[in-house]
C-alpha positions in Angstrom: 142.1 38.9 100.0 139.1 41.0 99.3 138.6 44.1 101.4 135.3 45.7 102.5 135.0 49.3 103.7 132.7 49.6 106.7 131.7 52.8 108.6 131.9 53.1 112.3 128.6 53.4 114.2 127.8 56.9 115.4 128.2 57.5 119.1 126.9 60.2 121.5 129.1 63.3 121.5 130.5 64.6 124.8 129.9 68.2 125.9 132.9 70.5 125.9 133.9 74.0 126.6 136.7 73.7 124.0 135.9 74.5 120.4 136.4 71.2 118.6 135.2 70.7 115.0 132.1 68.5 115.1 133.8 65.9 112.9 136.6 65.6 115.5 134.1 65.2 118.3 132.5 62.4 116.2 135.9 60.7 115.8 136.6 60.9 119.5 133.2 59.6 120.4 133.7 56.6 118.1 136.8 55.8 120.1 135.0 55.7 123.4 135.8 59.2 124.5 133.0 60.4 126.8 134.5 63.5 128.4 137.1 66.1 127.7 139.2 64.8 130.7 139.8 61.6 128.7 141.7 63.5 126.0 143.9 65.3 128.5 147.5 64.6 127.7 149.2 66.6 130.5 151.6 64.8 132.9 149.2 65.4 135.8 146.9 62.9 134.2 149.3 60.0 134.6 148.4 57.2 137.0 150.7 57.2 140.1 153.5 54.7 140.3 152.4 53.5 143.7 149.4 51.7 142.1 151.8 49.2 140.6 152.0 46.1 142.8 155.5 45.4 144.0 157.0 48.6 142.9 157.7 50.0 146.4 159.6 46.9 147.4 161.5 46.9 144.1 162.4 50.5 144.7 163.8 49.7 148.1 166.0 46.9 146.7 167.3 49.2 144.0 167.9 52.1 146.4 169.8 49.9 148.7 172.0 48.8 145.8 172.7 52.4 144.8 173.4 53.7 148.3 175.9 50.8 148.8 177.2 51.2 145.2 176.6 47.5 144.5 176.7 46.2 140.9 173.3 46.4 139.1 172.9 44.6 135.8 169.9 45.3 133.5 168.9 42.4 131.4 166.9 43.6 128.4 165.2 42.2 125.3 166.2 42.3 121.7 163.3 44.4 120.3 162.7 48.2 120.3 160.7 48.0 123.5 163.6 46.1 125.2 166.2 48.5 123.8 164.4 51.6 124.9 163.7 50.1 128.3 167.4 49.2 128.7 168.6 52.6 127.5 166.1 54.5 129.8 167.2 52.6 132.9 170.9 53.1 132.1 170.4 56.8 131.7 168.1 57.1 134.7 170.4 55.1 137.0 173.3 57.3 136.2 171.3 60.5 136.9 170.1 58.9 140.1 173.6 58.4 141.4 174.5 54.8 140.6 178.1 54.3 139.6 178.0 50.6 139.3 175.5 49.5 136.6 175.7 47.9 133.2 173.4 46.0 130.8 173.1 42.7 129.0 170.9 41.9 126.1 170.6 38.2 125.3 171.6 37.6 121.6 168.6 35.9 120.1 171.0 33.5 118.2 173.0 32.4 121.2 170.9 32.7 124.3 167.3 33.1 123.1 164.7 35.2 124.9 164.7 36.5 128.5 166.5 35.8 131.7 167.8 32.3 131.0 170.2 30.5 133.4 173.0 31.0 130.8 172.5 34.8 130.7 172.5 34.8 134.5 175.8 33.1 134.5 177.1 35.9 132.2 175.8 38.5 134.6 177.5 36.6 137.5 180.8 36.8 135.6 180.3 40.5 135.4 180.0 40.6 139.3 176.2 41.4 139.2 174.8 41.7 142.7 171.3 42.8 141.6 169.7 41.9 138.2 166.8 44.0 137.0 164.9 42.6 133.9 163.2 45.0 131.5 160.5 44.0 129.0 161.0 40.4 130.0 161.4 38.0 133.0 157.8 37.2 133.9 158.2 33.7 132.4 161.8 33.1 133.4 161.4 30.8 136.4 164.7 28.9 135.8 166.7 32.0 135.3 165.5 33.6 138.5 166.2 30.3 140.4 169.7 30.3 139.0 170.3 33.9 140.1 169.1 33.1 143.6 171.4 30.1 143.8 174.3 32.4 143.0 173.2 35.0 145.7 172.0 37.6 143.2 168.9 39.7 143.9 166.4 39.8 141.1 163.8 42.4 140.2 161.4 41.6 137.4 159.9 44.5 135.4 157.8 43.3 132.5 154.4 43.8 130.9 153.8 40.4 129.2 150.9 38.2 130.4 152.0 35.9 133.2 151.5 32.2 133.4 149.9 30.6 136.5 153.3 30.3 138.2 155.4 33.4 138.8 159.1 33.5 139.1 160.6 33.5 142.6 162.0 37.0 142.3 162.7 39.4 145.1 160.2 41.8 143.5 157.9 41.8 140.5 156.6 44.9 138.8 154.1 44.0 136.0 150.6 45.6 135.6 149.3 42.3 134.4 150.3 40.2 137.4 147.5 39.0 139.7 146.2 41.5 142.3 147.8 44.5 140.6 145.3 47.4 140.5 147.2 49.7 138.1 144.6 51.2 135.8 146.6 50.9 132.6 147.1 47.2 131.7 148.7 48.2 128.4 152.0 49.7 129.5 154.9 48.7 127.3 158.0 47.4 128.9 159.6 50.9 128.6 156.5 52.3 130.4 157.0 49.9 133.3 160.7 50.8 133.4 159.9 54.5 133.5 157.5 54.0 136.4 160.2 51.9 138.1 162.6 54.8 137.8 160.0 57.2 139.2 159.5 55.0 142.2 163.2 54.6 142.7 163.7 58.4 142.6 160.9 58.8 145.3 162.6 56.2 147.5 166.0 57.9 147.2 164.4 61.2 148.0 162.9 59.8 151.2 166.4 58.8 152.2 167.7 62.4 151.6 169.9 61.1 148.8 169.6 64.4 146.9 170.6 66.7 149.7 174.1 67.2 148.2 173.4 66.2 144.6 171.1 67.3 141.8 167.7 65.8 141.7 167.1 64.6 138.1 164.0 65.4 136.0 163.1 62.0 134.7 160.5 63.5 132.3 163.5 64.4 130.1 163.5 60.7 129.2 160.0 60.6 127.8 161.3 60.7 124.2 162.6 57.2 124.8 159.3 56.1 126.5 157.3 57.4 123.5 159.5 55.5 121.0 159.3 52.2 122.8 155.6 52.5 123.5 154.7 53.1 119.9 157.2 50.7 118.4 155.8 47.8 120.6 152.3 48.5 119.3 150.6 48.4 122.7 147.2 49.9 123.0 147.2 53.6 123.4 144.9 54.0 126.4 144.8 57.3 128.1 147.9 56.7 130.2 149.9 55.6 127.2 148.7 58.6 125.1 150.0 60.9 127.8 153.4 59.2 127.8 153.6 59.3 124.0 152.3 62.8 123.6 154.8 64.2 126.1 157.6 62.3 124.4 156.6 63.5 121.0 156.6 67.1 122.2 160.2 66.7 123.3 161.3 65.2 120.0 159.5 67.8 118.0 161.3 70.6 119.9 164.7 68.9 119.6 164.9 68.0 123.3 165.6 64.3 122.7 168.4 61.9 122.6 171.0 62.5 119.8 170.4 59.0 118.6 166.7 59.7 117.9 167.6 62.9 116.0 170.2 61.0 114.0 167.8 58.2 113.0 165.3 60.9 111.8 168.2 62.4 109.7 169.2 59.1 108.0 165.5 58.5 107.2 165.2 61.9 105.6 162.4 62.9 108.0 161.9 66.2 109.8 161.4 65.6 113.5 159.6 68.9 114.0 156.7 67.4 112.0 156.7 64.1 113.8 153.6 62.0 114.2 153.3 59.0 116.5 153.2 56.7 113.4 156.7 57.9 112.5 158.1 56.3 115.7 156.5 53.0 114.6 157.3 53.0 110.9 160.5 55.1 110.7 162.5 54.9 113.9 161.3 51.6 115.4 162.3 49.4 112.4 165.8 50.9 112.4 166.2 50.2 116.1 164.6 46.7 115.7 166.9 45.8 112.8 169.9 45.6 115.2 168.2 43.0 117.3 166.8 41.1 114.4 170.0 40.7 112.4 172.9 41.4 114.7 173.2 42.6 118.2 170.7 45.0 119.9 173.5 46.7 121.8 174.1 48.7 118.6 170.6 50.2 119.0 171.0 50.7 122.7 174.3 52.5 122.3 172.8 54.8 119.7 170.2 55.9 122.3 172.9 56.2 125.1 175.5 58.3 123.4 175.6 62.0 124.1 177.9 62.6 121.1 176.0 63.7 117.9 178.8 62.5 115.7 178.8 59.0 117.2 175.0 59.0 117.1 175.0 59.7 113.3 177.6 57.0 112.6 175.5 54.5 114.6 172.3 55.6 112.9 173.9 55.0 109.5 174.8 51.4 110.7 171.2 50.8 111.9 169.8 52.2 108.6 172.1 49.8 106.7 170.9 46.8 108.8 167.3 47.9 108.2 167.8 47.9 104.4 169.3 44.4 104.7 166.3 43.3 106.9 164.0 44.6 104.2 165.7 42.5 101.5 165.6 39.4 103.6 162.0 40.0 104.5 161.0 40.6 100.9 162.6 37.4 99.8 160.9 35.4 102.6 157.6 36.9 101.8 157.8 36.0 98.1 158.6 32.4 99.1 155.7 32.3 101.6 153.2 33.8 99.1 154.4 31.4 96.4 153.9 28.4 98.7 150.4 29.5 99.6 149.5 30.3 96.0 150.7 26.9 94.9 147.9 25.4 97.1 145.4 27.3 94.9 143.3 28.2 97.9 140.4 30.7 97.5 139.5 33.0 100.4 136.8 30.5 101.4 139.3 27.5 101.3 142.0 29.1 103.4 142.5 27.5 106.8 141.5 29.4 109.8 145.2 29.9 110.8 148.3 29.8 108.7 151.5 28.0 109.7 154.7 28.7 107.6 158.1 27.2 107.8 161.2 27.1 105.7 164.6 25.7 106.8 166.6 28.7 105.6 164.4 31.5 106.9 166.0 34.1 109.2 164.6 33.9 112.7 165.1 37.6 113.2 162.6 38.4 110.5 159.9 35.8 111.0 157.8 38.3 113.1 157.6 40.8 110.3 156.9 38.0 107.8 154.0 36.7 109.9 152.6 40.2 110.1 152.8 40.7 106.3 151.1 37.4 105.5 148.5 38.1 108.1 147.7 41.4 106.4 147.6 39.8 103.0 145.3 36.9 103.9 143.6 38.2 107.0 144.3 35.0 109.0 146.2 34.5 112.3 149.7 33.5 111.1 152.7 31.8 112.6 156.1 31.9 110.8 158.8 29.4 112.0 162.5 29.4 111.6 165.3 27.1 112.9 166.6 27.9 116.4 168.9 24.9 116.2 169.0 21.5 114.6 166.1 20.1 116.6 164.1 23.2 117.7 162.1 25.7 115.7 161.1 29.2 116.9 157.8 30.7 115.8 156.5 34.3 115.7 152.7 34.7 115.7 150.6 37.7 114.6 146.8 37.7 115.0 143.7 39.4 113.7 141.1 41.3 115.7 138.9 38.9 117.6 141.5 36.3 118.3 143.8 36.5 121.4 146.8 34.7 120.0 148.6 34.1 123.4 145.4 32.7 124.9 144.9 30.4 121.9 148.5 29.1 122.3 147.7 28.5 126.0 144.6 26.5 124.9 146.6 24.4 122.5 149.2 23.8 125.2 146.6 22.6 127.7 144.8 20.4 125.1 148.1 18.9 123.7 150.6 18.8 126.5 154.2 18.6 125.3 153.5 19.9 121.8 154.8 23.4 122.5 158.1 23.8 124.5 157.4 27.4 125.6 155.3 30.4 124.6 154.3 33.9 125.6 153.0 37.2 124.3 149.9 39.3 124.0 146.6 39.5 122.2 148.0 40.4 118.8 151.5 39.0 118.9 153.2 36.0 120.5 156.3 33.8 120.4 156.8 30.1 120.8 159.2 27.3 120.3 158.7 23.6 119.7 160.6 20.6 118.4 160.8 20.4 114.6 159.4 16.9 114.8 156.2 18.4 116.4 155.5 20.9 113.6 153.0 18.8 111.6 151.0 18.0 114.7 151.1 21.6 115.9 149.9 22.9 112.5 146.9 20.5 112.7 146.2 21.6 116.3 146.5 25.3 115.4 144.1 25.0 112.5 141.5 23.1 114.6 141.6 25.4 117.6 141.6 28.5 115.5 138.5 27.3 113.7 136.8 26.7 117.0 137.7 30.2 118.3 136.9 32.2 115.1 133.6 33.1 113.4 133.6 33.2 109.6 132.6 36.9 109.8 135.9 37.6 111.6 137.8 36.4 108.6 136.4 38.9 106.2 138.9 41.7 106.1 137.3 45.0 106.8 138.6 48.6 106.8 136.7 50.7 109.3 136.0 54.2 108.2 135.0 57.4 110.1 132.9 58.4 107.1 133.1 60.6 104.1 134.8 64.0 104.1 133.4 66.8 101.9 135.7 69.3 100.1 135.5 71.8 103.0 137.2 69.2 105.2 139.8 68.0 102.7 142.0 70.9 103.8 145.4 71.5 105.3 143.7 73.1 108.4 141.7 70.0 109.2 144.7 67.8 108.5 146.7 69.8 111.0 143.9 69.6 113.6 143.8 65.8 113.2 147.6 65.6 113.7 147.4 67.6 116.9 144.4 65.7 118.2 146.3 62.5 118.7 148.5 60.7 119.4 146.9 58.0 117.3 147.9 54.4 117.3 147.0 50.9 118.4 143.5 50.9 120.0 143.1 54.6 119.3 143.2 54.4 115.6 144.2 57.3 113.4 141.1 58.6 111.6 140.3 56.9 108.4 137.9 58.2 105.8 136.4 56.9 102.6 134.8 58.3 99.4 134.4 57.7 95.7 136.8 59.7 93.5 137.5 60.0 89.8 140.8 58.5 89.0 142.7 61.1 86.9 146.3 59.8 86.9 148.0 56.7 88.2 151.6 55.4 88.1 153.9 53.1 90.0 156.6 54.8 92.0 159.4 53.2 94.1 158.8 49.9 92.3 155.6 49.0 94.3 153.7 52.1 95.3 150.7 53.5 93.4 150.8 57.3 93.0 147.5 58.8 92.0 145.7 62.0 91.3 142.1 61.9 92.1 139.2 64.3 91.8 136.2 64.7 94.1 132.7 65.0 92.9 133.1 68.8 92.6 136.2 68.4 90.5 138.8 69.4 93.2 142.1 67.5 92.7 144.1 65.7 95.4 147.3 63.6 95.4 147.0 60.1 96.8 149.4 57.2 97.3 148.8 53.6 98.1 151.8 51.6 99.4 152.8 48.1 98.4 150.0 47.5 95.9 149.4 44.3 94.0 151.3 44.9 90.8 149.2 42.4 89.0 146.2 44.7 89.5 147.7 48.1 89.4 148.0 50.4 87.5 144.7 49.7 85.8 144.0 52.1 82.9 140.4 50.7 82.6 139.5 52.0 86.1 137.8 55.5 85.9 136.3 55.7 89.4 137.6 54.3 92.6 136.5 54.0 96.2 139.3 54.9 98.6 139.8 54.4 102.3 142.4 56.9 103.3 144.1 58.9 106.0 144.4 62.7 105.6 148.1 63.6 105.4 150.3 66.7 104.9 152.8 66.4 102.1 155.8 68.8 101.9 157.7 68.7 98.6 160.1 71.4 97.3 158.6 74.0 99.5 155.0 73.2 98.6 152.7 72.0 101.3 149.5 70.2 100.3 146.9 67.7 101.4 147.7 64.1 100.5 145.5 61.0 100.8 147.4 58.0 102.3 145.4 55.1 100.9 144.7 52.0 103.1 142.3 50.4 100.6 141.3 51.0 97.0 138.3 49.4 95.2 137.4 50.0 91.6 133.8 51.2 91.2 
């Protein structure tokens, strides 16, 4: 897939009393920042919980259960957002005075996703009197009906886009449900759970619950909120940037869960130098590995434990699972690329959407596989694996310009019965369908994607914030950029481009290209490009190269230097 480097359009700078470098003001303006208030990351800038529809009613149900010490069961999800949501609620409920609460995470291999009737039956066996879902539930109509039939109260907390029919729960808290005026529609599941716990605390305080007991500071749990928010790749609007910034500050200062510290240790990273991307690329995958390959309770327990020794042992297990996940993913990706290459399709001949299926693929890794193939070919991609003998489960990843969940809804309305169930967001979705329907679905997916997409949207482009001169390629500016975030989905980390002389190049770690490059003035910089095409690199014939890169700080054997993290490299 060929890559173009395009520069962002300039935008009007906002006036400020703070001394920001002009380049940073340009970066902010290009991301829609029009006032200094929009980059405020203090807690007083958070939207209030009472703006969430249904949250006050949900808080009353939960408070009633705590006061009566009735059994609360949290039903979570098997990804990092679900794990952090579950852990946060477990910790918060304990601090708020509940003595009767537990959690269940449906094993993806046995129960599938969400509040199914089967998982409700398991909760009932555990004497659940109130079920609270986290990061799931908005599409679980049958599960909620089963709970009601068993006399169990149900509170849904979720952030996924709802269908036309909502579950018949006692209360629903979801910023994306109809008639909800909450200003941030991009809360992760863990963000919704955090707000739910804030509202519960306020309700208990109204009832004088804390007269004879300590009132907890729930901001102490923001490290968990930050982890789940970044790992779920939701848009970092201002509200989410506040949550993530506050959580990162806690992690950097060591005021975080022992499990988070332990996962940084096994990854060989210093949490004091944490950036938001480290939560997504270092901690998130280790936490996710438990739910992908085994049982997400391992990840949840790592976040719940107060014992550093136990946390370290659990982090080692999660790291081992993550290594296994990488090996499975690499093998699946090779098979997928080989299958596509065998079709001998050029960029122009590729279909508008890619559907991939192999009988022995691991369903816990198909989401990552879809993401990798999407990045390689710049096409919306769905990877399928067996759920059972008759049903396959798919994980979809999209490109900018195509809302994948809405596309699946369009297919479902045009071809009734083709898809068994689906759900998700703009950039990621999940679905299941009978194996016998795969060929028809693939045809429908290609046709509808072609109608939705323009050819220009299929040309992979890296968007740059412009060229830096040598006076900006410095440690001081790199540090300013790091402090100016948090950067992430929808508030992209600054990316720059420029032409450099290629001085040295070699492969490290089997698939990464380590380079030394020189600017026009002759100043030397280290640069690294991850997961390069080994058929193209290293290339000793290349003398000049255009790079799209992020400015990074590298620490090695006591030496601190600027390093260019390369997103795209084009021989000149």
